[in-house]
C-alpha positions in Angstrom: 14.3 -25.3 31.4 12.2 -22.1 31.3 10.9 -20.9 28.0 12.4 -17.4 28.6 14.7 -15.7 31.1 12.8 -12.4 30.6 9.2 -12.3 31.8 8.8 -8.5 31.6 10.6 -7.1 28.5 9.8 -3.5 29.8 12.9 -3.9 32.0 15.0 -3.8 28.9 13.1 -2.1 26.1 10.3 0.5 26.0 8.6 2.8 23.4 7.6 6.2 24.6 5.4 8.8 22.8 5.7 12.4 23.8 5.0 16.0 22.6 7.8 18.6 22.4 7.7 21.9 24.2 10.9 23.7 22.9 12.1 24.0 26.5 13.4 21.6 29.1 11.3 18.5 30.0 11.7 15.1 31.6 10.2 12.1 29.8 8.8 9.4 32.0 8.2 5.9 30.6 4.8 4.2 30.8 5.8 0.7 31.6 5.0 -1.4 34.6 8.7 -1.4 35.5 11.2 1.4 35.7 13.9 1.4 33.1 17.0 3.6 32.8 17.8 3.8 29.1 21.3 3.6 27.6 20.2 4.0 23.9 17.5 6.5 22.9 16.5 6.6 19.2 13.9 9.4 18.7 12.0 10.5 15.6 9.3 13.2 15.0 6.0 11.7 14.1 3.9 14.8 13.1 6.5 16.4 10.8 9.4 15.5 8.6 12.7 15.8 10.5 16.0 14.0 11.2 16.1 11.3 13.8 18.2 11.6 17.0 20.4 8.7 18.1 21.9 9.2 21.5 23.4 6.8 24.1 24.9 6.9 27.6 28.3 5.7 26.4 29.0 8.7 24.2 27.0 11.0 26.4 23.6 12.7 26.1 25.0 15.7 24.3 26.4 13.6 21.4 23.9 13.0 18.6 23.9 11.0 15.5 21.2 10.7 12.8 20.1 7.3 11.5 19.0 8.9 8.2 22.3 10.7 7.3 26.0 10.1 7.0 26.6 13.1 9.3 29.4 12.9 11.8 28.6 13.1 15.5 27.1 16.4 16.6 27.6 18.0 20.0 24.3 19.4 21.2 24.3 20.9 24.6 20.5 21.1 24.6 19.9 17.4 23.8 19.7 14.8 26.6 20.8 16.2 29.9 20.4 12.9 31.9 19.4 9.3 31.5 17.0 9.0 34.4 15.8 6.0 36.5 12.7 5.7 34.4 13.2 7.9 31.3 15.3 10.8 30.3 15.5 14.6 30.6 16.3 16.9 27.7 16.7 20.5 26.6 15.2 22.3 23.6 17.1 20.6 20.8 14.8 20.8 17.8 15.1 17.2 16.5 14.1 16.0 20.0 11.8 18.6 21.4 10.2 21.1 19.0 7.1 22.8 20.3 3.8 20.9 19.7 5.5 18.2 17.6 4.7 14.6 18.5 7.6 12.2 18.8 8.3 8.5 19.3 11.4 7.4 21.3 12.6 3.7 21.2 14.7 3.0 24.3 17.0 0.1 25.2 18.8 -0.7 28.4 22.5 -1.7 28.2 24.8 -1.9 31.2 25.3 1.7 32.3 28.9 2.8 32.4 31.2 1.3 29.9 34.5 -0.6 30.6 37.4 -1.6 28.4 37.0 -4.8 26.4 40.2 -6.5 25.2 38.7 -9.5 23.5 39.7 -8.1 20.1 42.9 -6.8 18.6 41.4 -3.3 19.0 40.3 -2.3 22.5 36.7 -1.2 22.7 34.8 0.5 25.5 31.6 -1.5 26.1 28.4 -1.2 28.1 26.8 -4.7 28.1 23.5 -6.1 29.4 24.2 -9.8 29.7 20.5 -10.7 30.3 19.1 -8.8 27.3 22.2 -9.5 25.2 22.6 -5.9 24.1 25.8 -3.9 24.1 26.9 -0.4 23.2 30.6 0.1 22.3 33.1 2.6 21.1 36.5 2.2 19.6 39.1 3.9 17.4 39.8 2.6 13.9 43.2 1.2 12.8 43.0 1.0 8.9 44.2 -2.6 9.1 42.5 -5.9 9.7 41.2 -6.0 13.2 38.8 -7.7 15.6 36.6 -5.7 17.9 35.1 -7.1 21.2 31.4 -6.6 21.5 30.8 -8.0 25.0 27.6 -10.0 24.3 28.9 -13.5 25.2 27.0 -14.8 22.2 27.2 -14.4 18.4 25.3 -11.2 17.5 22.3 -11.3 15.3 22.8 -7.7 14.3 25.5 -5.0 14.7 24.7 -1.3 13.8 27.9 0.7 13.4 28.6 4.4 12.7 31.8 6.3 12.0 31.5 9.2 14.5 34.3 11.3 13.1 33.4 11.4 9.4 30.4 12.9 7.6 31.1 10.9 4.4 30.8 7.4 5.9 27.6 5.4 5.9 26.1 3.5 8.8 27.0 -0.1 8.3 24.7 -2.9 9.5 25.7 -6.5 9.8 22.8 -9.0 10.0 23.4 -12.7 10.2 20.7 -13.4 7.5 22.4 -11.4 4.8 23.5 -13.6 1.9 27.2 -13.7 3.0 29.7 -12.4 5.6 31.0 -9.9 3.0 27.6 -8.2 2.9 26.2 -5.2 4.8 23.3 -2.8 4.8 23.4 1.0 4.9 21.2 2.2 7.8 20.9 5.6 6.2 19.9 4.6 2.7 17.2 2.5 1.0 19.6 0.4 -1.0 19.9 -3.4 -1.3 22.6 -5.3 0.6 26.1 -4.2 -0.3 29.1 -6.4 -1.1 32.4 -5.4 0.6 34.9 -7.7 2.2 36.7 -4.6 3.5 33.9 -3.8 5.8 33.3 -7.1 7.7 36.3 -9.0 6.4 34.1 -11.8 5.1 34.2 -13.4 8.6 31.2 -14.2 10.8 31.2 -12.6 14.2 31.9 -14.9 17.1 30.6 -14.8 20.7 33.3 -12.3 21.6 34.3 -10.3 18.5 33.4 -9.1 15.0 36.1 -8.7 12.3 36.9 -5.9 9.9 39.5 -4.9 7.4 40.7 -1.3 7.3 39.3 0.2 4.1 35.6 -0.3 4.5 33.0 1.5 6.6 33.9 0.4 10.1 37.6 0.7 10.7 39.2 3.9 9.2 42.4 4.8 10.9 42.3 7.2 13.9 38.6 7.7 13.5 36.0 7.1 16.2 33.2 4.6 16.0 30.1 3.5 17.9 28.3 0.2 17.7 25.0 -1.3 18.9 25.0 -5.1 19.0 22.3 -7.6 19.9 22.0 -11.3 20.2 18.8 -13.4 20.4 17.2 -14.0 23.8 14.4 -16.5 23.6 11.0 -14.9 24.3 12.5 -11.4 24.2 14.4 -10.6 21.0 14.7 -12.1 17.5 16.9 -11.3 14.5 15.8 -13.2 11.4 14.5 -13.2 7.8 11.5 -14.1 5.7 10.6 -14.3 2.0 7.7 -12.3 0.6 4.8 -13.8 -1.3 3.4 -10.7 -3.0 -0.1 -11.1 -1.4 -2.2 -9.2 1.2 -2.3 -12.6 2.9 1.4 -12.5 3.6 3.7 -14.8 5.5 3.6 -15.2 9.2 7.0 -14.6 10.9 7.4 -16.5 14.1 9.4 -14.7 16.8 8.3 -16.6 19.9 6.7 -13.5 21.5 4.2 -10.7 20.9 6.3 -7.9 19.4 6.5 -4.4 20.9 9.0 -3.3 18.1 9.7 -4.5 14.6 12.3 -3.1 12.2 12.6 -4.7 8.8 14.3 -4.1 5.5 14.0 -5.6 1.9 17.6 -6.7 1.0 16.7 -7.8 -2.6 14.9 -4.7 -3.9 15.8 -1.1 -2.8 13.3 0.3 -0.2 13.4 2.0 3.2 13.9 0.7 6.7 10.5 0.5 8.3 9.6 0.5 12.0 6.4 -0.5 13.9 5.8 -0.5 17.6 3.0 -1.3 20.0 2.2 2.3 20.9 1.4 3.9 17.5 -1.6 3.3 17.5 -1.1 0.0 19.2 -4.0 -2.2 17.9 -4.4 -4.4 14.9 -4.3 -3.5 12.1 -3.4 0.1 12.9 0.3 -0.4 13.4 1.6 2.9 12.1 4.7 3.1 9.9 7.9 5.0 10.7 11.1 5.3 8.6 14.6 4.8 9.8 16.5 6.1 6.8 14.5 9.2 5.7 13.0 12.3 7.4 9.4 11.5 6.4 6.7 11.9 9.1 4.7 8.9 10.4 2.5 7.2 7.7 -0.9 5.6 8.4 -0.2 2.5 6.3 -1.2 -1.0 7.4 1.6 -3.4 6.6 1.8 -5.8 9.4 -0.4 -7.5 12.0 1.1 -8.2 15.4 0.4 -11.7 16.7 0.9 -13.4 20.1 3.9 -15.2 18.7 5.2 -12.9 15.9 3.8 -10.8 13.1 2.2 -11.2 9.7 2.6 -9.2 6.5 -0.7 -7.9 5.2 0.4 -5.8 2.2 2.0 -6.7 -1.1 4.1 -3.5 -1.2 7.8 -4.1 -1.9 8.8 -2.6 1.4 7.2 -5.5 3.3 6.2 -8.4 1.0 7.3 -8.4 -2.6 7.1 -11.9 -4.0 10.4 -13.8 -3.8 12.3 -10.9 -2.1 14.2 -11.5 1.1 13.6 -9.3 4.2 15.7 -9.1 7.4 14.2 -7.9 10.7 14.9 -7.2 14.3 12.1 -7.6 16.9 11.6 -7.1 20.6 8.9 -8.4 22.8 5.9 -6.9 24.5 5.4 -10.2 26.2 6.8 -13.7 25.6 4.6 -16.3 23.9 5.0 -18.4 27.1 6.5 -16.9 30.3 8.9 -18.7 32.7 5.9 -20.1 34.6 4.4 -21.7 31.5 1.6 -19.1 31.1 0.8 -18.1 27.5 0.2 -14.6 26.2 -2.5 -13.3 23.8 -2.6 -11.3 20.6 -3.9 -7.7 20.9 
């Protein structure tokens, strides 16, 4: 059996750096393979600003912000098209302010969505069965419900937002939280939350996740979007580690050289932190971005990217406080060993 089914992760995930021009422009990816994105998460690097979360299922003019509770915004000058190898956009300030530098993290789902009736609530899902990534939308019921996610495997992480309400948090399920009644807030730097009304204290299955009606993910007659991922050996990993409080921190094995790492301390309140292989793209200069606040990019060295994972190199509570638990999601630049048995190297 092959080590991985995905030899070139750039078919399914790419990071792109670009500079805004306050006009229209088309962004072309840099990878060796063309990739038409379905989820674009963009953030200003050179100045403080809100993020932009846009996907092909809701449409390029529908924007959410990972750092706020805001309801979905309609922005006619946001993304005008998801192209065969990138995306085109207008002058929307949080995506394209003049001379501001940006990073966009981009994932490929399955293009057009279709109805999924695996759950008691019908969802509309775009699914990539190879990369195990799906984008879905549904309408809440205010009563116990199951929602089909389309992955065909139990998800490692589900990121959900109420699109209709500006008073509801982003809710994140991660399989390594301390119970199925726990969730994280994507828009806040708080510890894991306890609420059986959100995920119904039931682990997701290979087809559905479960919710009650009074939590963050199933209010009656309100609209939702979710982003769900399951592990693919050599391409994606959703796990946890425990900090040791040292600059010689733990090594976290992923089975690939990461191109993207998002992590969160669930024991002590701190932000969601993001690293990728483009900013600046060499050890130990793996620049820090923030998922839950507007702050610009920080030049802080917190992790070292390895051929088979990453290593914490700072004792800061955001990455490596002694005894604290951290959860993460990571995607590959290249698998540790490809399907032909050829190993990769660290940077």
